[in-house]
C-alpha angles and dihedrals in degrees: 000000000000113000137178126224113196123196121188120194132177133202095354119182122188099198089105106358092170088064097045117112118251114272117258112256096026120108114249093218132034122253110285097229117083097239141121088277090062092050089046090053093050091046091049091052090048092052090048093053092045090053090051090055091056099058138047092221141336136183128217096004117181122189123189120192119195127189147118125261095255093047093048091049089054093051094253120134110192093197142005121187121194131185128175146153136224093017125171118203118177088335094310111127119213125184093204136001135183121191132179122187126187137194095022119175120190137180096264095169092056091045091055088054090056098261127134124274117259129182114240097200138014113283125215110222129190110212137190117189133184117204116186126194089256089053091051092049092050090048099049096090095048119112089236091063096038093049090050102042103034098063090043098056106020097084091053093044089053092050095045098045101037098219120201089213135016110269132208112252121214126184111213112168149336147213129211114217100194096178090058095033090232138127125220112205121195124204146130142241121219123199130169092237101042104026120211119353116186117211143179124222118196120191143160119236124214138168104235096178134339093279102036136065123197124210098208125212097342118196130193129205128184106219090224089060129048092213117111115209118205117222133194123267111274124217121213113195111209098198134246092283093064129069116175117200099177137027115168139165115228134172088261096050136266125345117200126183131175148102131286135176118237108210124212 
């Protein structure tokens, strides 16, 4: 028989998940009878704790586990659906997210002995994310953004601005211009000889293929200078584990949908 196990969490933080209070609405102890419901309870708790370990914080998280008795008893979860709001993952802020993973196999024997959940095989996950302008601003200082944007644009910055010494680059904020389908990124360069120089970078954003984003016709302007310097289109490869099917500008921000592979 196919059954659903639904977990609802609110205001979860993973800084010290082992110290977090139990979620309202979840039983504090498993069912007393040694049945599939007991194993389902243990598996649900294990999934819950594993999800906590993956994010810095998330609000109104709902997890739905679907599977038949025989599959659950073998540690196989045919489908897990997750929806949440105000999530933070590696410094990336997301207003809403929806994830659906299929064909998940976990270490059920270890889980029943009180150990942590581990994926046994890679899991394909369909994801839909909503990134608002406030989300993007809150995310700009994260290492995830800095590590992605800095190597992409730094060589062209250096060529266009003719620095006498290599500066430190800091990303500070952003704006989403949905009507023009462009991003405006704000940052600053800091050099020993010139100090801090704030700048604006305006760029289009387009999905070239499922694994590649293009920053179209980027332009940089130092705020101390009215001149706008055009740059060449920049390509961001997303890797073989990511396939984006939709990237769209809306009045509420950016919507991104696609598939990624979660590795064990």
